[in-house]
N, C-alpha and C positions, 0 to 999 in steps of 0.2 A: 841028392842035394849038392849043390855047388858050394865048395868050402870057402872060396874067396871070390864073390861075385865081381868085385872090382877088377881083379886080375883076369878073370874069365872074360869080361867085357873088353878090357884092354887087348887081350890076345886076339879076340874076334875082330876087333877094329883093325889091328895090325895085319891080320890075314886078308881082310877086305882091301886094305890099302895096298898091300903087296899084289894082289890080284889086279887091281886097277892099274898099278904101276907097270906090271908085265904087259897088260893089254896095251897101255900107252906106248911102251917101248916097241911092241910089235907093229903097231899101226901108224906111229908118228912119221916115220920115214916115208912110207908110201903116201900118206896124207899130204905131206909137204910136197913131194914130187908131182902128185896128181893136181894139187892146187896150183902149183907153178905152171903145169902144162896147160890147164884150163885157162888160167888168167892171161898167160902170154899168147896162146893161140887166139883167144877171144879178142884181146886188144889189137893184136896184129891184124886180124881179119877186118876190124873196124877201120883201120887205116887203109887196107886194100880196097875196101868199098867206099872210101871217102866219107865215112860217117863218124870218124873219131872226134871226141870233144877235145882231144889234145892236138888236133891238126894245126890250128892257127899258131899255137905255141911252137910246135915242131918246125913248121915252115919258117917262122920268124927267127928260129935259132940257126937254121941251116942256110939262110939266104946268103950269107958271106962266103960260103965254101967256093973254092975256085972252079969246081966242075960240078955238073948236075944241077937241074932246077930243084926248087923246093918240092915240086910234085914227084920228081925222081926219087928224092930222099924219102918222102912219105911212103912211097911204095917199097923202096928198099928196106926201110926200117920196119914196115909192116911184115915183110917176108922174113926179116931177121928175127922178129918176135915170134912168128909162127914156127920158125926153126928152133928157137929157144924152147918153146912150149912143147913141140914135138919130141925133142931129145930129152926133155924132163919126164916124159911119160914112160920111159924104159930105164930100168936100173942100169943096164949096161952102158947107156949113153949119158948118164947123169953128170959125169965130170965134163963131158963136152958141153952139156947144157950150162954148167956153171961158168966155164970159160966164155961161152958166147954171152951169157948174162953180164959178166964183169966188163967185157968189152962194151956192151950196150950202155952200161951204167955211166961210163965216161960222158957219153953224149947226153944222157938223161940229166945229169947235173949241170950241163953247160948253160941252160937258161938262167941259173942263179948268178952266173958271172956275166953273160952277154946280155941278159934282159932284166937287170935288177928293177927297172921301172915297172915291169909286169909281175915279177915273182916276189918282191918285197914291198912292204908299205913304207913309203918315204925312204927307201933305200936301206932300211934297217934289218939286218939278218935275224934280229930277235922278234920281228913281227912280219913273218911271211904272209903273202897274200894266199888266196885259195890255191892258185897255181903253184906257189912256192911250197905250200904244205904238201900238195900232190907230189912234188919232187922230193922233198925232204923225207917223206915216209919211206922212200926206197932205201934208207938206211936199214930199216927192218928187213927188207927183201935181201939186201946183202948179208945181213946177219944170219937169216934163215938159210941162205945158200951156203955160208961158211959152216954152219952146223951140219947141213946135209952132206957137204963135201967131206967132212970129217968122219961120216959114217961109212964112207966108201973106200976104205983102205984096199979092199978087194971086193969084187962083185960077189955078193952072197944071195941076192934076191933072184 
C-alpha cells in the first residue's frame, strides 16, 4: 500500500515531466536546424522557379538598387536562401547559416521602410498589412536563430 498517494503522484508527475524535458532538450536543436533548412531551401527554390508569392514585394523593394535588375536580385536572394537552408542542415555549419540569415534579415525588413504603403495599413506600424505581418514575423526567426546560436559554443552534434 502506498503510504502517501499524493506524494507518490507528485513524484510520478515530476519524473514524467523530467523525461519530457530531457527529450525536448535532445531534439529541440536538431528540430530548429532542420526546420530552418526546409523553410529556407523551399522558399529559395520558389524564387528560383519564379513562383514565390513574395516576388512582387521583393522586386519592388530592390528596384532602387544601383546595379542588377529586380529579376537578378530575385535569383540572387533565392540562391542565398537555399544556401542558408543548406547550411542549417548540418551542425558544423550552423553558425555560418546564422550569419547568412542575419545578413538576409536586413533586406527582409527593408519593405517596412521603403514600401509602407504596401506593408502598413494607412502608414501605421501598429496595423501592418498581410505583407507587413509576413515581414514582422521574422522577429521570431531571428530569436530562434539566437537561441540556436547559443547552443553551439562548440560543435557537439
